C-alpha positions as CSV (number, residue, x, y, z in Angstrom):
1,M,32.7,-5.4,7.9
2,S,32.4,-1.9,6.6
3,T,35.4,0.2,6.9
4,C,36.5,3.7,5.9
5,I,38.3,2.2,3.0
6,E,34.9,1.3,1.5
7,E,33.6,4.8,1.3
8,S,33.4,6.8,-1.8
9,A,35.0,10.3,-2.3
10,A,31.3,11.9,-1.5
11,G,31.3,10.1,1.7
12,L,29.0,7.4,0.8
13,H,29.6,3.7,1.2
14,A,31.2,2.3,-2.2
15,L,28.1,0.2,-2.7
16,A,25.5,2.9,-2.2
17,A,27.7,5.2,-4.7
18,E,27.5,2.2,-7.2
19,L,23.8,1.9,-7.0
20,N,23.6,5.7,-7.3
21,Q,25.5,5.8,-10.7
22,I,23.3,3.0,-12.0
23,I,20.0,4.8,-11.0
24,E,21.6,8.3,-12.5
25,K,22.6,6.7,-15.6
26,E,19.3,5.0,-16.1
27,N,16.9,7.7,-15.1
28,T,18.5,11.1,-13.7
29,H,15.0,12.3,-12.5
30,V,14.6,9.1,-10.3
31,F,18.0,9.8,-8.8
32,E,16.8,13.4,-8.1
33,M,13.7,12.0,-6.3
34,L,15.7,9.8,-3.9
35,S,15.7,10.9,-0.3
36,E,19.0,11.5,1.4
37,F,18.7,8.2,3.0
38,G,17.6,6.7,-0.2
39,K,21.0,7.8,-1.8
40,R,23.0,6.5,1.4
41,I,21.4,3.1,1.8
42,Y,22.5,0.1,0.1
43,F,22.4,-4.0,0.4
44,P,25.6,-5.1,2.1
45,K,27.9,-8.0,0.8
46,G,27.6,-9.3,4.3
47,I,26.1,-12.1,6.0
48,L,22.9,-12.5,4.1
49,S,24.4,-12.2,0.7
50,Q,27.3,-14.6,1.5
51,S,24.8,-17.0,3.0
52,A,22.7,-17.0,-0.2
53,E,25.7,-17.8,-2.3
54,A,26.7,-20.6,0.1
55,K,23.1,-22.1,-0.1
56,E,23.7,-22.7,-3.8
57,K,27.5,-23.7,-3.7
58,A,28.2,-25.2,-0.1
59,K,27.2,-28.8,-0.8
60,R,29.6,-30.2,2.0
61,F,29.1,-28.0,5.0
62,D,27.2,-24.6,5.1
63,A,28.4,-22.8,8.2
64,T,27.3,-19.2,7.3
65,I,23.7,-18.5,8.4
66,G,22.9,-18.0,12.2
67,I,20.3,-21.0,12.6
68,A,20.7,-24.4,14.4
69,K,20.3,-27.7,12.5
70,E,19.9,-31.4,13.3
71,A,20.2,-34.1,10.8
72,G,20.6,-31.5,8.1
73,K,17.3,-29.8,8.8
74,P,16.3,-26.8,11.0
75,M,16.4,-27.6,14.8
76,Y,12.8,-27.1,16.0
77,L,10.9,-27.7,19.1
78,P,8.0,-30.2,18.8
79,S,5.6,-28.1,20.8
80,I,5.9,-25.3,18.1
81,M,6.2,-27.4,15.1
82,K,2.8,-29.1,16.0
83,H,0.9,-25.8,15.3
84,F,2.3,-26.0,11.6
85,P,1.1,-29.4,10.3
86,S,1.3,-28.6,6.8
87,L,4.6,-26.8,6.9
88,T,8.2,-28.2,7.0
89,P,10.5,-26.9,9.8
90,A,12.4,-24.9,6.8
91,D,9.1,-23.4,5.6
92,A,8.1,-22.5,9.1
93,L,11.1,-21.5,11.1
94,T,13.9,-20.4,8.9
95,Y,14.8,-16.7,7.6
96,A,13.2,-15.6,4.4
97,P,15.2,-13.4,2.1
98,A,15.2,-9.5,2.7
99,T,13.0,-9.0,-0.3
100,G,10.6,-12.2,0.3
101,R,10.3,-15.7,-0.9
102,P,11.0,-15.9,-4.7
103,D,7.9,-17.9,-5.4
104,L,5.7,-15.7,-3.2
105,R,7.1,-12.6,-5.3
106,A,6.7,-14.3,-8.7
107,K,3.1,-15.5,-7.8
108,W,2.1,-12.0,-6.8
109,R,3.5,-10.5,-9.9
110,E,1.4,-12.9,-12.1
111,M,-1.8,-12.0,-10.1
112,L,-1.0,-8.2,-10.7
113,I,-0.9,-8.8,-14.5
114,S,-4.1,-11.0,-14.4
115,K,-5.8,-8.2,-12.4
116,N,-4.7,-5.3,-14.2
117,S,-5.2,-5.5,-18.1
118,S,-3.3,-2.1,-18.8
119,L,-0.2,-3.7,-17.6
120,A,-0.1,-5.7,-20.6
121,G,3.2,-5.0,-22.4
122,K,4.5,-2.8,-19.6
123,V,7.8,-3.3,-17.7
124,F,7.6,-3.1,-14.0
125,S,9.6,-4.8,-11.0
126,T,9.0,-8.0,-9.3
127,P,7.1,-7.1,-6.1
128,I,9.1,-7.0,-2.9
129,V,7.5,-8.5,0.4
130,T,6.9,-6.2,3.2
131,S,5.5,-6.4,6.5
132,G,2.2,-5.1,5.6
133,V,0.8,-2.1,3.8
134,T,2.0,0.2,6.4
135,H,5.8,-1.0,6.2
136,A,5.5,-0.6,2.4
137,L,4.4,3.0,2.7
138,S,7.2,3.6,5.1
139,L,9.7,2.2,2.7
140,V,8.4,4.6,0.1
141,G,9.2,7.4,2.9
142,D,12.8,5.8,3.3
143,M,13.5,6.0,-0.5
144,F,11.8,9.1,-1.4
145,V,10.8,11.4,1.6
146,D,13.0,14.1,3.2
147,K,12.1,16.9,5.7
148,G,10.0,19.4,4.2
149,D,8.8,17.4,1.2
150,V,5.0,17.8,0.3
151,I,2.7,14.7,0.3
152,L,-0.1,15.6,-1.8
153,L,-3.4,14.1,-0.5
154,P,-7.2,14.6,-1.1
155,D,-9.0,16.2,2.1
156,K,-10.5,12.7,2.8
157,Y,-7.2,10.4,4.0
158,W,-6.1,7.7,6.1
159,E,-4.9,9.2,9.4
160,N,-1.8,7.0,9.5
161,Y,-0.3,9.1,6.6
162,E,0.0,11.9,9.3
163,L,2.3,9.6,11.4
164,L,4.1,8.0,8.5
165,Y,5.0,11.1,6.6
166,V,4.7,13.9,9.0
167,A,5.8,12.7,12.5
168,R,8.3,10.1,11.1
169,Y,9.9,11.9,8.1
170,Q,8.9,15.7,8.9
171,A,7.3,16.0,5.5
172,R,4.3,18.3,4.8
173,I,0.7,17.1,3.6
174,Q,-1.0,19.4,1.2
175,T,-4.6,18.6,0.3
176,Y,-7.1,19.4,-2.3
177,P,-10.8,18.5,-2.2
178,F,-11.6,14.7,-2.4
179,F,-15.1,15.0,-3.9
180,S,-16.1,17.3,-6.9
181,A,-19.5,19.4,-7.2
182,A,-20.7,16.5,-9.0
183,N,-20.0,13.8,-6.1
184,G,-17.2,12.3,-8.0
185,F,-13.5,12.3,-7.4
186,S,-12.2,15.9,-7.9
187,V,-9.8,15.8,-10.8
188,D,-9.8,19.6,-11.0
189,G,-8.7,19.9,-7.4
190,L,-5.7,17.4,-8.2
191,R,-4.9,19.4,-11.3
192,D,-5.1,22.7,-9.4
193,A,-2.8,21.3,-6.6
194,L,-0.3,19.9,-9.1
195,A,-0.2,23.4,-10.8
196,Q,1.3,25.0,-7.5
197,R,4.1,22.4,-7.6
198,V,5.6,23.4,-10.8
199,G,9.3,24.1,-10.3
200,C,9.5,22.0,-7.2
201,A,11.9,19.5,-6.9
202,K,9.6,16.8,-6.4
203,T,6.1,15.8,-5.3
204,V,4.8,12.4,-3.6
205,V,1.2,11.9,-4.7
206,I,-0.8,9.2,-2.9
207,L,-4.0,7.9,-4.7
208,N,-6.0,5.6,-2.4
209,F,-8.7,3.6,-4.0
210,P,-10.9,2.2,-2.7
211,N,-10.6,5.2,-0.5
212,N,-10.3,5.1,3.3
213,P,-12.3,6.7,4.9
214,T,-15.0,7.2,2.4
215,G,-15.2,4.0,0.5
216,Y,-15.2,5.8,-2.9
217,S,-13.3,4.2,-5.8
218,I,-12.4,6.2,-9.0
219,T,-14.2,5.5,-12.1
220,K,-12.9,4.7,-15.5
221,A,-13.4,8.1,-16.9
222,E,-11.9,9.7,-13.7
223,A,-9.0,7.6,-14.1
224,D,-8.3,8.4,-17.6
225,A,-8.4,12.1,-16.5
226,V,-6.3,11.7,-13.5
227,T,-3.7,9.8,-15.6
228,K,-3.7,12.8,-18.2
229,V,-3.4,15.4,-15.2
230,L,-0.2,13.5,-13.9
231,V,1.3,13.3,-17.3
232,D,0.7,16.9,-18.2
233,A,2.3,17.9,-14.7
234,A,5.2,15.7,-15.7
235,D,5.5,17.4,-19.0
236,Q,5.7,20.7,-17.3
237,G,8.7,19.4,-15.4
238,C,7.1,18.1,-12.2
239,N,9.0,15.0,-10.6
240,L,6.3,12.8,-9.2
241,V,6.5,9.8,-6.9
242,V,2.9,8.6,-7.5
243,V,1.8,5.8,-4.9
244,S,-1.2,3.8,-5.5
245,D,-2.1,2.8,-2.1
246,D,-4.4,-0.4,-3.0
247,A,-4.9,-1.9,0.5
248,Y,-8.6,-2.7,-0.3
249,F,-8.0,-3.7,-4.0
250,G,-10.7,-5.6,-5.7
251,L,-13.7,-4.5,-3.6
252,F,-15.6,-2.7,-6.2
253,Y,-19.3,-2.4,-6.2
254,D,-20.2,-0.6,-9.3
255,E,-19.9,-1.3,-13.0
256,D,-18.4,2.3,-13.4
257,V,-15.6,1.9,-11.0
258,L,-12.2,1.3,-12.5
259,P,-11.4,-2.5,-11.9
260,E,-7.8,-2.2,-11.7
261,S,-5.3,-0.2,-9.9
262,M,-4.2,3.4,-11.0
263,F,-0.7,1.9,-11.0
264,A,-1.5,0.0,-14.2
265,R,-2.6,3.2,-15.9
266,I,0.4,5.3,-14.7
267,A,3.1,2.8,-15.1
268,N,5.7,3.7,-17.8
269,T,3.9,6.9,-18.7
270,H,6.6,9.5,-18.2
271,E,10.3,9.6,-17.2
272,R,9.6,11.9,-14.5
273,I,6.9,9.4,-12.8
274,I,7.8,7.0,-10.5
275,A,4.8,4.6,-10.3
276,I,4.7,2.5,-7.0
277,K,2.1,0.0,-6.3
278,V,1.5,-0.6,-2.3
279,D,-0.9,-3.5,-1.7
280,G,-1.0,-7.1,-0.2
281,P,-2.9,-10.1,1.0
282,T,-3.8,-8.4,4.3
283,K,-7.1,-7.2,3.1
284,E,-7.5,-9.0,-0.4
285,Q,-7.0,-12.4,1.2
286,Y,-8.6,-11.6,4.4
287,V,-5.6,-12.2,6.5
288,W,-5.1,-9.1,8.5
289,G,-2.9,-10.2,11.2
290,F,-0.4,-11.9,8.6
291,R,1.1,-8.4,8.1
292,T,2.1,-9.1,4.6
293,G,2.4,-6.5,2.0
294,M,3.9,-5.9,-1.3
295,L,5.8,-3.0,-3.1
296,T,6.1,-2.5,-6.8
297,L,7.7,-0.1,-9.0
298,A,7.2,1.0,-12.5
299,V,9.5,3.7,-14.2
300,P,11.1,4.1,-17.6
301,A,14.8,3.8,-18.1
302,Q,17.4,5.0,-20.5
303,Q,18.8,1.6,-21.6
304,C,17.8,-1.2,-19.2
305,E,14.8,-1.1,-16.9
306,Q,16.0,-4.5,-15.1
307,A,19.3,-2.6,-14.2
308,L,17.4,0.4,-12.8
309,Y,15.0,-1.9,-10.8
310,S,17.8,-4.1,-9.5
311,A,19.7,-1.0,-8.2
312,L,16.4,0.1,-6.6
313,E,15.6,-3.3,-5.3
314,K,19.0,-3.6,-3.7
315,K,18.5,-0.1,-2.0
316,I,15.0,-1.2,-0.7
317,S,16.4,-4.4,0.5
318,G,19.0,-2.4,2.7
319,A,16.2,-0.3,4.1
320,I,14.3,-3.8,5.2
321,R,17.5,-5.3,6.3
322,S,18.4,-2.1,8.4
323,A,15.0,-2.0,10.1
324,I,13.4,-5.7,10.5
325,S,15.9,-7.7,8.5
326,N,13.1,-9.6,6.7
327,C,9.4,-10.6,7.1
328,S,7.8,-13.7,8.5
329,Q,8.7,-17.0,6.8
330,P,5.7,-19.1,8.0
331,V,3.2,-16.6,6.8
332,Q,5.0,-16.3,3.2
333,S,5.2,-20.1,3.0
334,V,1.3,-20.5,3.7
335,L,0.6,-17.8,1.2
336,A,3.1,-19.1,-1.4
337,K,1.4,-22.4,-1.3
338,E,-2.4,-21.3,-1.0
339,L,-2.3,-18.5,-3.7
340,C,-1.5,-21.3,-6.1
341,G,-4.5,-23.4,-5.1
342,E,-7.9,-23.7,-6.9
343,A,-10.0,-23.6,-3.8
344,I,-9.0,-20.0,-3.0
345,T,-10.4,-18.5,-6.0
346,A,-14.0,-19.6,-5.1
347,E,-13.5,-18.9,-1.4
348,H,-12.2,-15.4,-2.1
349,K,-15.4,-14.5,-4.4
350,E,-17.7,-15.9,-1.6
351,K,-16.4,-13.3,0.9
352,R,-16.1,-10.5,-1.7
353,D,-19.7,-11.1,-2.5
354,I,-20.7,-10.9,1.0
355,L,-18.9,-7.5,1.5
356,E,-20.6,-6.4,-1.7
357,S,-24.2,-7.4,-0.4
358,R,-23.5,-5.4,2.7
359,A,-22.6,-2.2,0.9
360,K,-25.5,-2.4,-1.3
361,K,-27.8,-3.0,1.6
362,V,-26.3,0.3,3.1
363,M,-27.1,2.0,0.1
364,D,-30.8,0.9,0.1
365,I,-31.0,2.1,3.6
366,L,-29.6,5.5,3.0
367,N,-31.4,6.0,-0.3
368,T,-34.8,6.0,1.4
369,G,-34.2,9.6,2.6
370,E,-35.4,8.6,6.0
371,F,-32.3,10.0,7.6
372,D,-31.7,13.2,5.7
373,D,-32.6,15.4,8.7
374,V,-29.5,14.1,10.6
375,W,-26.8,13.5,8.1
376,E,-25.6,13.4,4.4
377,P,-23.9,10.3,3.3
378,Y,-20.8,10.8,1.1
379,P,-20.7,8.7,-2.2
380,F,-19.3,5.1,-1.7
381,N,-19.0,2.3,-4.2
382,A,-16.1,-0.1,-2.8
383,G,-14.1,-1.2,0.2
384,Y,-15.0,-1.5,3.8
385,F,-16.3,1.9,4.8
386,M,-18.7,4.7,4.0
387,C,-18.8,8.3,5.6
388,L,-21.7,10.4,6.9
389,K,-21.5,14.1,7.0
390,L,-23.6,15.0,10.3
391,K,-25.8,17.9,10.4
392,R,-25.6,20.2,13.1
393,I,-23.8,17.7,15.6
394,G,-20.0,17.6,16.4
395,A,-18.5,14.2,15.2
396,E,-16.5,13.5,18.4
397,A,-19.5,14.3,20.7
398,Y,-21.6,12.2,18.5
399,R,-19.2,9.2,18.7
400,K,-19.0,9.4,22.4
401,Y,-22.8,9.5,22.8
402,L,-23.2,6.6,20.5
403,L,-20.6,4.5,22.4
404,E,-21.7,5.4,26.1
405,N,-25.7,5.3,25.4
406,H,-26.1,2.7,22.7
407,G,-23.1,0.5,22.7
408,I,-22.1,1.4,19.2
409,G,-18.7,2.2,17.9
410,V,-17.8,4.3,14.8
411,I,-15.0,6.7,13.9
412,A,-15.1,10.3,14.2
413,D,-13.0,11.9,11.4
414,G,-12.6,15.7,11.6
415,E,-15.4,18.0,12.8
416,S,-18.5,16.4,11.2
417,D,-17.6,13.1,9.5
418,I,-18.4,9.8,10.7
419,R,-16.8,6.6,9.3
420,V,-18.8,3.4,9.5
421,A,-17.0,0.0,8.7
422,F,-20.0,-2.0,7.2
423,S,-17.7,-4.7,6.7
424,A,-17.6,-5.5,10.3
425,V,-21.6,-5.9,10.6
426,E,-23.8,-8.7,9.5
427,I,-26.1,-7.6,6.8
428,D,-29.2,-8.5,9.0
429,D,-27.8,-6.0,11.5
430,L,-27.4,-3.0,9.2
431,P,-30.8,-1.6,9.4
432,D,-30.9,-1.6,13.1
433,L,-27.4,0.0,13.3
434,Y,-28.4,3.1,11.0
435,N,-31.9,3.1,12.7
436,T,-30.0,3.4,16.1
437,M,-27.5,6.0,14.9
438,A,-30.1,8.2,13.6
439,K,-32.1,7.9,16.9
440,A,-28.9,8.8,18.7
441,A,-28.4,11.8,16.4
442,R,-31.9,13.2,17.0
443,E,-31.7,12.5,20.8
444,M,-28.5,14.8,20.8
445,R,-30.3,17.5,18.9
């Protein structure tokens, strides 16, 4: 349906130009931080928008959407529908909106407020449903990352960021030390790295707590300090896209740990800071294969935050539409129903407590000092993982030796670090795991 008639004078589609004007009017810094693709993308007034309008008003016949119907309901094969006994054909088989089911989005927003006390009184967008956390992070790249842009990360980071932002978007990763000399998060390292970015067009800062691979989550005092560092950098003229990668949110095992997302602290703090929360049920609700994530934004506007969020949402909708069209409907239907249920709260706590007991068991095992000759554990207090710094042994050689000689699988991370997913090992098996790992290290030496 698009034609050259719909292009603006700048060569953009008229709908993209209209969204750009709204964004620039409400916050010129956000417009400056948009990628070239982010400026070009828009949500078309095509099949999806016309079908949505028809769904409300076409009471006689709706011949818009490309699905088949019988007796007024979606056509289905009984051999397929028998696997969805609690869902209707409409909940299991039809298309979901590009941004996700409205009831699921509204419920997730309510959950964000209930779990993040610092969001009280703040304005932020309604979460957008994505096909997993990785897809949400990719959408951040679509909207805000161009070739040569800097992604600021601590030196302990999830390796998929390299695929996402370096291989896919041709950005550059710049690192700073994750741990301070006091074995906490290196606030000074972040401050020094941001000081080098003053005068640059924009910087994408990724904060991943609980961290993959280390299993370390930021403390309340560190969170206050990080927030000040970011606001100070913005005061100095830095445009910042600050992404809170909260894939393992809620799995906190220490009273000093910040019990909420950094997104809640950063939201609405400065006109030059776009706060983005990337999370979802994948880890939080133990539904890894559901591949469902959420993307939420918070940024001040000159006049109307809702106008700004609506324009950004339409662009993100266009990015989703142009790549995967929409996310899985049956998965969203299940989540929309069950997240409202009373049983899931107790079930969730039970599983979280199991993971905490495993983490505490690992801490007890390592605190004995029995293995100090072969490794040094990094601090950890959250999530699924912990890391060991090997002494006088290469990580990759050790990984292969463990696998081939003892039937144990771990992840080699860099030259000397080993990531252990204690989340995947029963608590009674943890002593055997670490004893065997230490035995293997001594054998190699």
